[in-house]
C-alpha atoms as one frame of an Amber mdcrd trajectory, in Angstrom:
protein
  30.650  21.160 -74.683  33.734  19.020 -75.679  34.717  16.029 -73.451  37.356
  14.830 -75.797  35.707  11.408 -76.767  32.000  10.181 -77.294  29.992  10.854
 -74.174  28.345   7.352 -74.133  31.654   5.702 -73.494  32.371   8.095 -70.664
  28.768   7.233 -69.196  29.650   3.572 -69.404  33.021   3.998 -67.825  31.767
   6.164 -64.819  31.382   4.190 -61.732  31.159   5.152 -58.024  34.758   5.103
 -56.751  35.241   5.201 -53.004  38.822   4.048 -52.811  41.522   6.406 -54.022
  45.223   6.402 -54.306  46.295   8.568 -51.533  50.005   8.746 -52.939  49.255
   9.937 -56.472  47.755  13.087 -57.720  47.360  14.640 -61.315  47.613  18.394
 -60.769  47.295  19.296 -64.527  44.047  17.297 -64.674  42.700  19.087 -61.593
  43.723  22.399 -63.179  41.464  21.451 -66.210  38.593  20.353 -64.132  38.643
  23.601 -62.201  38.605  25.568 -65.312  35.607  23.545 -66.571  33.833  24.201
 -63.160  34.662  28.087 -63.417  33.029  27.962 -66.962  29.949  26.276 -65.536
  29.606  28.855 -62.843  30.059  31.724 -65.134  27.513  30.634 -67.707  24.745
  29.388 -65.405  24.488  32.396 -63.068  24.290  32.879 -59.242  21.380  30.451
 -58.348  24.039  27.706 -57.468  27.687  27.252 -57.638  30.368  24.469 -57.619
  33.743  24.517 -55.988  36.870  22.205 -56.528  38.168  21.792 -52.993  41.786
  21.209 -53.339  43.828  19.887 -50.429  47.387  19.314 -50.062  49.517  16.737
 -48.591  50.705  18.822 -45.857  47.225  19.409 -44.668  46.775  17.975 -41.054
  43.297  16.224 -41.640  41.202  15.265 -44.406  37.537  15.950 -44.864  35.129
  13.589 -42.773  33.022  11.144 -44.823  32.412   8.563 -41.879  34.920   6.040
 -43.366  33.264   5.790 -46.839  36.135   7.346 -48.745  39.579   6.607 -48.535
  42.701   8.026 -49.944  40.880  11.149 -51.544  42.467  14.739 -50.997  40.213
  16.814 -53.335  36.406  17.059 -53.658  33.638  18.772 -56.001  31.475  20.608
 -53.794  27.981  21.934 -54.795  26.577  24.901 -53.000  22.797  25.375 -53.259
  20.396  28.242 -51.954  18.394  27.290 -48.807  15.237  28.689 -50.720  14.129
  28.655 -54.252  16.822  26.521 -56.003  16.293  23.932 -58.876  17.524  20.562
 -57.752  17.085  19.325 -61.283  19.359  21.861 -62.756  21.885  21.172 -59.841
  21.929  17.390 -60.719  22.418  18.091 -64.533  25.427  20.436 -63.954  27.113
  18.345 -61.257  26.969  15.363 -63.434  28.433  17.367 -66.261  31.410  18.015
 -63.892  31.512  14.325 -62.910  31.743  13.280 -66.481  34.288  15.731 -67.221
  36.434  14.380 -64.521  35.837  10.917 -65.714  37.172  12.164 -69.151  40.322
  13.304 -67.414  40.767   9.904 -65.948  39.735  10.604 -62.330  37.131   8.600
 -60.117  34.119  10.233 -58.479  31.368   9.266 -55.996  28.259  11.324 -55.568
  27.733  11.720 -51.655  24.554  13.120 -50.412  24.516  12.019 -46.832  27.725
  10.217 -46.052  29.805  13.342 -45.388  30.449  15.808 -42.480  28.878  19.054
 -43.814  30.628  21.200 -41.048  34.065  20.032 -42.343  33.119  21.131 -45.883
  31.398  24.381 -44.789  34.491  25.335 -42.760  36.473  25.207 -46.120  33.990
  26.482 -48.613  32.206  29.092 -46.310  28.738  29.062 -47.886  26.731  32.147
 -47.596  24.016  32.757 -45.011  21.357  31.519 -47.410  23.401  28.603 -48.827
  24.114  25.113 -47.930  25.936  21.959 -49.357  23.744  19.229 -50.465  26.179
  17.242 -52.436  29.907  16.536 -52.649  32.162  14.207 -54.619  35.780  12.954
 -54.046  37.852  13.346 -57.207  41.179  11.706 -57.947  43.113   8.652 -59.106
  41.288   5.613 -58.265  43.149   3.058 -56.027  44.159  -0.207 -57.932  41.878
  -2.253 -55.851  38.449  -1.627 -54.175  38.409  -1.574 -50.298  35.988  -4.072
 -48.550  33.813  -1.215 -47.510  33.701   0.103 -51.101  32.640  -3.419 -52.313
  29.912  -3.656 -49.327  28.346  -0.162 -50.442  28.173  -1.279 -54.069  26.541
  -4.494 -53.108  24.243  -2.835 -50.604  23.068  -0.182 -53.240  22.810  -2.829
 -56.007  24.984  -0.466 -57.970  25.433  -3.196 -60.741  21.643  -3.768 -61.020
  19.551  -1.503 -63.269  15.794  -1.655 -63.877  14.837  -3.261 -67.319  14.474
  -0.939 -70.266  10.712  -1.343 -70.199  10.419  -0.472 -66.538  11.849   3.010
 -67.305  10.656   4.036 -70.613   7.257   3.921 -72.005   5.354   4.248 -75.341
   2.441   6.727 -75.590   0.933   5.801 -72.128   2.326   4.843 -68.687   0.863
   1.339 -69.165   2.756   0.601 -72.329   6.606  -0.270 -72.049   8.638   1.079
 -74.666  10.623  -1.470 -76.750  14.123  -0.862 -77.740  13.009  -1.327 -81.490
  10.419   1.597 -80.851  13.097   3.846 -79.288  14.497   4.250 -82.969  17.346
   6.749 -83.082  17.006   7.417 -79.462  17.958   4.067 -78.334  21.520   4.752
 -77.136  20.179   8.038 -75.718  17.743   6.166 -73.477  20.461   3.437 -72.796
  22.539   6.292 -71.333  19.706   7.583 -69.125  19.416   3.897 -67.824  23.076
   4.221 -66.677  22.649   7.324 -64.858  23.595   7.107 -60.957  20.939   7.950
 -58.334  20.424   7.976 -54.687  20.492   4.293 -53.375  20.198   3.210 -57.059
  16.410   3.971 -57.027  16.259   5.092 -60.513  13.304   7.351 -59.944  13.097
   8.700 -63.580  10.396   7.530 -66.133  10.426   8.781 -69.657   7.408   8.584
 -71.840   7.717   8.812 -75.551   4.731  10.376 -77.179   5.260  10.907 -80.955
   8.553  12.650 -81.205   8.685  14.167 -77.832  10.124  12.563 -74.659   8.399
  13.397 -71.448  10.375  13.187 -68.079   8.482  12.180 -64.905   9.600  11.576
 -61.225   8.344   8.250 -59.684   9.127   9.132 -56.059  10.112   6.375 -53.733
   8.699   6.378 -50.029  11.095   8.028 -47.762  12.730  10.421 -50.513  10.487
  13.316 -50.151  11.564  16.879 -50.947  12.367  18.117 -47.366  15.605  19.947
 -47.401  17.271  19.069 -50.648  14.907  17.040 -52.986  17.502  14.118 -53.877
  15.204  12.433 -56.370  14.625  15.718 -58.344  18.541  15.921 -58.450  18.475
  12.318 -59.923  16.210  13.443 -62.702  18.725  16.211 -63.459  21.483  13.533
 -63.699  19.288  11.509 -66.079  18.520  14.602 -68.061  22.177  15.252 -68.384
  22.814  11.835 -69.749  19.929  12.288 -72.216  21.086  16.082 -73.356  24.535
  15.162 -73.771  24.246  11.731 -75.504  21.453  13.223 -77.897  23.772  16.150
 -78.881  26.661  13.773 -79.344  24.802  11.629 -81.897  23.315  14.739 -83.867
  19.847  14.458 -82.209  19.376  18.167 -81.439  16.280  19.756 -79.548  15.457
  21.486 -76.204  13.846  20.703 -72.901  10.748  22.576 -72.107   7.883  22.468
 -69.594   4.438  21.697 -70.945   1.472  22.761 -69.615  -0.584  19.584 -70.429
   1.611  16.521 -70.502   0.238  13.027 -70.817  -1.469  11.854 -67.474   0.579
   9.360 -65.653  -0.823   8.304 -62.234   1.674   8.527 -59.396   4.212  10.119
 -61.553   5.221  13.926 -61.219   5.889  15.725 -64.573   9.166  17.360 -64.904
   9.907  18.382 -68.472   9.983  17.317 -71.983  12.467  16.882 -74.637  11.420
  18.353 -77.839  13.440  17.382 -80.922  14.314  20.188 -83.389  12.323  19.598
 -86.661  14.221  19.102 -89.843  14.764  22.491 -91.496  13.474  24.149 -88.385
């Protein structure tokens, strides 16, 4: 997957943008983004799909976001099955699209609750067994953030991240992983730490055991799996950052589900990154 520049730089550059320049639009970049989305839909099957909803200046009204988003014409829309879908995979793929939009010079913002679903459903027309859990505006950022944008960032603590040792662990869930012990994966884990999440809860925990990295969900109260499991979606975003940064730095491997991962009280095991062995 070619983003045209080092992925870690894109991850550092991506921020939640709620204020867009309503007078400027990059149609060529939108065409490229639409092609990228079509490629993801073609390669990932029919379990879920993504749509670039393009509106135009002559349209009588914009899509409803309760005043959270201003100046945006266009949206990335995720369509998910009402039953049986994988929110981890959804989060991983949606974040790939977000990072590609970042590479094209466009702003984005994950929205899971502050949008009027009926407005989006009327334009995307999901099937009887589908719904829209997540959307993101996409476009050229405004020169300055609005007051409501700054208030949302402050309320969510968007600039505050958990310490490295609160997210990453060494051999057991009681032993924080030091940056030195992360070895070649230090930048990979730093990329995970920069992943966006609902209300900036950062629910992922990664436990390094030997060469393997086990991913867990440390669920926050009030963020249960009813409807769409937003915190498993967040794990998918973290997994996306890990996988793309590892690949970009030559650390190949695969994600797999292990039957007997290390025990971690109050954490839900999700998956394990298993590095490819030299010569393997």
